[in-house]
N, C-alpha and C positions, 0 to 999 in steps of 0.2 A: 462655266464662266460666271462672272458675277454679275448679278443684274440689280445690284444697290445702283439707286438716282437719289441725287439732293435734288428737290424741288423746292420754287419758293411760292410763298404766297404773296397777297397784298401787304403792304406795310413791310418790305424785306424781312419778312419769317419765314426761315427756311427750314424743312423738315427733311429726314430721309427716309426714302421708302425701301422697305426689307425687299431681300431678293427671295426668289423663291424657292433656295436653298435654304434660305433663314426661315421661312415659314414651315418648310416640312419637317426641320429639324427639330423647331419648337411643338410642333403637335406629335412627334415622334416621343420628344422628353415628356409632354404633358400625359401622352398615353402608358408610358412607361410608370409615370408616377401616380399610377391610380391603384388604391389599395387592391390588395389581393382578394380581398373578399369580393369587392366589384365586380373583379375580371371573372372569377367564381361563379358567381351567378348568372353573368352574363352568359358563361359557357352554358351553364347547367338550362337556360333557358333555350336558348338555341337548339340544344340536343333535345328537349322535352319538344317544341315543335316539331323538330323532324319524327319522331318517335311518334306522335299523335296522328303527324299526316300518313306513316307508314302503317300505322294502326288501322284508320280509315281504308287504308286500301286495300290492308289484309281482310277487311270485315266485307267490304263488298264481292271481294275474290271469293271468300268462304260461302256465303248468301249465294252465290251463284254454282259454286259446285257444289252445294248441299242441295240444289234444287235440280241440278243434273242428274248426282245420284239417285233421288228419291224418286225421279221421272225415268229412271232408265227400265222399269219393268213396262211401262206406257209406250215407252219408244219401240221397244221390241216385239209387243205385241201389236202395234197398233202402224208402228212406221213416217213417214213422212205424210202419209193423206191424212192424218190425224189434222192438220191444218188448214187443209180444203174441206174436209169432212164436212156436210150441212145437217148431220143426225146426230142429237145427243138422245140415246136412250138407254140406260144403265141396266134395266131390265134385260136388254137383248145383247151387251156388252158394245154398243156402238158408239161412239164417242168420236164427234169431230168438233172442232173448234170454231171451226168460221164464222157463225153463228156471233158468238161471243166475243170474236175480235172486231167483227165489224160494228157490233152494238157500241162495243169499247171506243171505236174511233168515231163513231157516228154522234154518241153524247161529246163525248171532249172536245171535238172540234166546233160542233155546234153549240157547244156553252163556251169557249173561248171565243167564237165571233159575236155572240151575245154580249159578253162582257169587256171585250175591249173599248167599245165607245164610252162606256160608264167608267173604267177605270182610266181612259185617260184624262176624262172628264173631272173626276174627283183631283186625280194627280196635278192638274194646270191650276185650278180653281183654287186648292190648298197649296199650292208650290209658288203659284204667280199671283194670283187675285187676291188671297186672304191668308196671309200669312201667319199674322197674328191676330190674337184677342178671343173673345171667349166663344165666338162660333168657330173660330178656326180651332180649336182646342175641344170643342163639341163634336164637330166633323171627323176628327180626327179619334177619338176616343170611340165614337160608334164605327168608324171604318175598320179599327182593331178590334173591336168587339163582335164583329162580324166575324174575321178570323179566329175567334176564340170559341165561340160558339158549339158546343158537338155535333157533332152531322145529324145524329140523330133527332135532335130537335128540329133540323130543318126536314127531317122527314114527314115527320107529326104536322106541321106546319102546311108542309107541302098539301099531306092527306087531306087535309082539314081545309084551306084555303084556296090552293093552287089547282089541286084537281078537279071541283067544281067550276072554275073560271074557264079552265082548258077545255072542260067538256062544253061550256056553253059556247067557246068558239069553233068547236070542232062541230056542232049543231049547224051554226051557222053558215060553216063551209062546206056542208053537206059530205063529212065524212064519218065514220064509224065512233060514235063517242064513246071512245074509253075512258077519255080524263088521263090515267095514267097511260106511260107509255116515254119513247122514246126524246118526244120533245117538250115534257114534263119533267124528266129528268135533268134534261139538259138546262132548262130554267133554274132546276135547283141549284147545280154545277156552277150554274152561271154567275150565281148569286154568291155563292160559297167561294169561288176564286177574284172575285174585284179586288178583295184586299191587295193581295201579292203583287199584283201588278201596280195600283194605285200605290200602295206604300212607297214602292221602288221608286217609281218615275217623279211622286213627290219631292225626294229625297235627293233626285238626280236635278230635277230643276231647280231645287233651292242652292245647290253648287255652281249652277252656271255663273261664269265672272259678272261682275255689275259693269264693268267697263267695256262687255261684250254690246249689252242691253242699251247704255246710256249711249255709246255709239250709234247704234243703229236710231235710237230715237234723237238724238242730234242732226242726222241724214233727214229726216221729217218721217219716218216709220211710225206708222199707230201698233199698238200692242199686239193686235193682230196679226200684224208683218212681224212684230220682234217674236212672237211664239212660234210662228209659221216658219220663218227664215234664219233663228239664230235660235233661239231654243230648241224645240225638237232636234233639230240637226245636230247641235250638241250634245246633246242627252239620248241619240237615237239606239245607242248600245245598251243603255240600262233600260229603255223603255223594252229593247227585245229580249233583254234577260228577265225582265217582270212578265213579258208574255210566257216564256220559256219556262220558269217559275208555275204560272198558271197552269200550263197544259200538264205539266209533271203532276199538278198537286188532283187536277181533275181525273186523268189517267188512274190514279190509284183510287180515288174515292170509292167506298163502299155500302157504306150505310143509307145514307139517304138515297142514294141510286137504287141499293136493295128494294126499299120502300114505296116507290112511285114508277119505276121501271115497268112493272107487268112481268117479270119473272116466266119469260115464255125459251122455249128453248127454240123457236123458228125464226126465220131470216125474216126481218122487217121490210115492209113491202112499202112503207112511208116511214116519215117520222113521226107521224100521230100513233103508230101503230107498237104495241107493248115488245119489249124486246130483252134483250138481258147483256150483261157485260162481263167481261173474264172475272172482274171481283167479287161480283155480286152472284155468279155460280157456285163459285168457292165457299164466301159465307152461307150460301143454302143448303148446301149439300156435302160438306165436309164430313159433319157430325153422321149423316147417312151412309158415308162411303165403308161398304163389308168386306167388298172385295181387293186384294192387293191393285190389280188393274183399273179399277174406279177410282183408288185413292191416289195411286200414280198418274190417273190422267188429270185427277184434280191439279195436283202439286205440277205437272205439265202446264197447266194454263197460266199457273203462276209464274213459272219459267219463260215462257210466252211472252206474259205482260212484263217482267222485267228485260225481255230481250226488246221490246215493241219500247219502253221506255227510255233504255239505252238508245238505240237508233234515232229515235226523235230527238232524244237532247245533242247525239253529235250532228245529226242535220242543221239544227235549229243551232248550234254554235258556229256550225260553218257558214248559215245564212247572219249571224250576227256579224261575224268575221269579215265576211265580204260587203257588207252595207256599211261598213264602221269604218273602211279603210280611207 
């Protein structure tokens, strides 16, 4: 049915409003009149994106199956008890992943807890309070530089600066003054993962519609109330995504943690005690694995770390989906 209408404007000037069918016909004509070269490049671009996406999925699946195949000797020799075994002694062919699994989770989540206040503070300051100017650019570059520094540099810095400070704190608390241990590794990890959540939080805060903030200000809200009631609820999905990215970075960190965690296979009794992570064990002992079961047990540690990362990411995405409905 023809929906064409004739409307009149002030001054007795009339104009014709085209119908829906006419608009769609013009769009079809415009699409059909596009050069063949433009259409060809659009199709090529779309297929390239699909191919890259499929390639990434195949890459992840390939890594998983490679770890599974290389872990078969260990799985056959040790079985499921490998996961909760508390002894790791290659001399007697005893391999238990529980101390390293516990050390990985302790250091990663403790580092996340330490880093979240700093990440949010940096993101809010650069995204809301100080968005332009030389100081803002200096802070942005400094935060990005933290992410670019090699992890071995953090390890050296922690040995020289952080370990003596932690040892002094342990003496005041009355615990064994190791200096190195779970807590020291967590502090180093926290510093390393701050830029990930801070950068994503800053960008999310900057894209909050100005009309929402101005509406809150017009109702008499203070800046703190605007941040609390408008900005944070609007950006919570991005903030959670930044936290999840930081956690994934912490789970896989190797070199800096290896240098300050103590590298012991004993189950840590406190956050100040020495320990080990799955990544640090692999880094320390991979070149020393002279037996097939020993090598396979180390590769199975990598498989466990891979699965733990996948599970935590899946749980995190469900949390993000639930809290952002």
